[in-house]
N, C-alpha and C positions, 0 to 999 in steps of 0.2 A: 561619332556624332549621333545623337539620339533622334530617331525618326519620330515625327509627330503626325500620325495618320489623321486625316480629316474625320471629324465626327459632326453630328448635328448640332453640337453645342459650340463649335468653333465659330468665331466671327468671320464674315466674308473677307477674302483677301483684298487688301487695298488695291485700287485701280492703278495701273502703271502710269507714271507720269509721261507726258509727251504724246507722241503719236499712238493712237489706239491700235492694238494688235488685232489681226484678223482672226476669225475662228480657227483657221488652220494653225496659225502661230500659237494660239492659246492651247490648242490640243497638243501640239508638239511639245510645248513646255510642260504640260501635265505628264505626258508619257515619259519624259526625261527626268522628272523630279521623283527619284526613288526615295527621297527622304520624307517627303510630305504625303505622297499618295501610295496606297497599298496596291498590290498587284491586280486585284479585281477591278479597281477603278481605272488604273492605267491601261489595262487590257481592253476594257469596255470603250474607253475613249479612242484607243488605237483602232479598234474594229470599226467604230463610227467614221473615223478619219479615212480608213482604207476603203470603206463602202462609198463614201462621197467621191474620193479620188477615182475609183473604178468607174462610177457612172458619169463623172465629168469627162472622162477620157473616151466615152462612147459605149461603155458597158461591154466591151469585147465583142460587139456585134450580136449579142444575144437578144436584144430587145429592139422593137420597131423604133425607127428614128423619131417618129412623132411622139413617142412616149417619154423620151429622154428628158425634156424640160421638166415634166411633172416628177419624174424619178429623182432628178438632181435636186429639185426644190424640197422633196420629201427628206432626202438624206442631209441636206443643209440644215433643215429644222432639227433633225435627230442629232447632228453633231453639236448644234447650238445648245440643245437641251442637256446633253451629257456633260459638255464643257461647263455650262453655267452651274449645273448641280454640283459637279466636282469642285469647282472654285469656291462655291458657297458652303462647302462642307456637307452637302447632302449625300445620302447613299445613292450611287448610280446603279448598283446591282442589288439583288435580293438573295438571301440564303433560304427563304421560305420556311424559316423556323421562328420560334418565339424570340422577342427582343432580348430576353435574358441570356440566350445562347450567343447572340451576336455580341453583346457586351462582354461576356466571358471570353470569347475568342479574341476579341480586340485587345482585351487586357493582357492575355497571355502573349500575343504577338508583340505588343509594346514592351512588355517586361523582357522579352528575349533580346530586344535591341537597346535597352536603356544602359547608359554608361554608369548609372548609380549602383548597379549590381556587380559583384566580383565576377571574374571570368568563369570560375568553376560553376557558379549558379546559372549563368547564361548557357554554358555548355550543357548543363543538366537539362535545361528546358528544351534545347535543340535535340538532345538525345531522346527525350521522351516524346517529342513531337514526331520524330522520324520513326521511332519504334511503334507508336500508335498508328501512324499512317501505314507502315508495313504490315502491321497485325490486322488492320481492318481493310486493307486493299484500297484505301482512299488516295487520291492524287492531291496530297496536301501542298507539296511544293510545285509551283507552276511557273512557267516562263511566259513571256508575252507571245503574241501570235507571230512575232518576228523570229522567235526561237533564240533570242539573245539571252543566254544564261546570266549575263552581268546585270540584267534588269529584272530577273525573276524574283520570286518571293513566296512566302507562305500565304495561302488563300484564307482570308478570314471567313469568307462565306462557307468554304469547305469545312473548315475547323468547327464552325458553328453547327453545321449539320452532323459532323462527327460527334460532337458533344450531345446532341439531341438523340441520335440514333444508337449511340453506344454508351449511354450513361451508366450502364451496369457492366460494362466490359472490364474484364480482369486482364491487366497487362503483365505479361511475364517479362520483367526487366532484364533478367539474365537467363538466357536459355541454357538448359543443362547440356553439357558437352558429352558426346559419345566417345568411344575409344579413338576413332579417327581424328576427332577434334583435339583430343588431348595429345596424341602423337604429333599432330601438326603444330600445336602450340610449343611443344618441346623442341622440335626441329627448327622452328622459326625464332626461338628465343636466342638473343645474342649471347646469353651466358651459358648456353649448353656446351659442355666439354666436347672436344673433338672426338674423343673415343666413343662417347654415347651417340653423337651425331652419325658417325661412320657406321656404327653397329646397326642403327635403325635404318639408315638409307640403303645399306646393303640388302636389307629385306624388301625395301620398296622397289629396288631395281631401276627400271627405265623411267620411273617417275621422280627420281631423286633430283633432277635438274628442273623440275617444273614447280618450284617454290613449295613443294611438299604440301599442296593444298588438301584440305580434308576430303574433298570428293575423290581425289585420286587415291589417297590412302584407303578410303572406304572401299574403293574398287579392288585394290590389292588384297585387302583383308577378306573380301568376299570370294576372290578368285583363286588365291594361293593358299593351299592347306598349310597348317602349321607343321614345321619340321622339328624333330627332336634335336 
């Protein structure tokens, strides 16, 4: 199913028929709707909901009792604001960069999830996003504050900032492999003949049963002198 993230151009969501939902119910519906709302919006609504719940329950005793009604009213207004903005398609969060970067980031994320593209194209987008994030050190993939990976997603706000701050970045799509990487690739390849596998793992010694990872092979190459 294709996700359709809210934008400022979308029409407001029609009101639910029957009994009116409370702000808490509306907030919970937004947090659960991973198809319509991006991770930044869902997380902002969840934070507002948790803040209100915390203060309604007494604020953990950190604040004077006489302040609590004012604090509860403040967080009720904040929850109503973010819920209303999200439902109407307005941006709840800000990336603090130009609108063109926000639009570009939103387009990329929507492309990644559209069913109109073949799988190999979507996989390519995901690969580039992950490489870009790893190369720049950005936390592009985010989870909600609940830490639930099933409701995580790519942050449009973060990607927009990455586009702005790394517009001239050169991405090395395929890192050059050193000798340890090449040996590891041979050892882990299902088509490697048994004789070659045994000959190589005999030299690796105690590391032969640890999946022949490049870091272990690199250690062996550095520590063991080559024998004739």
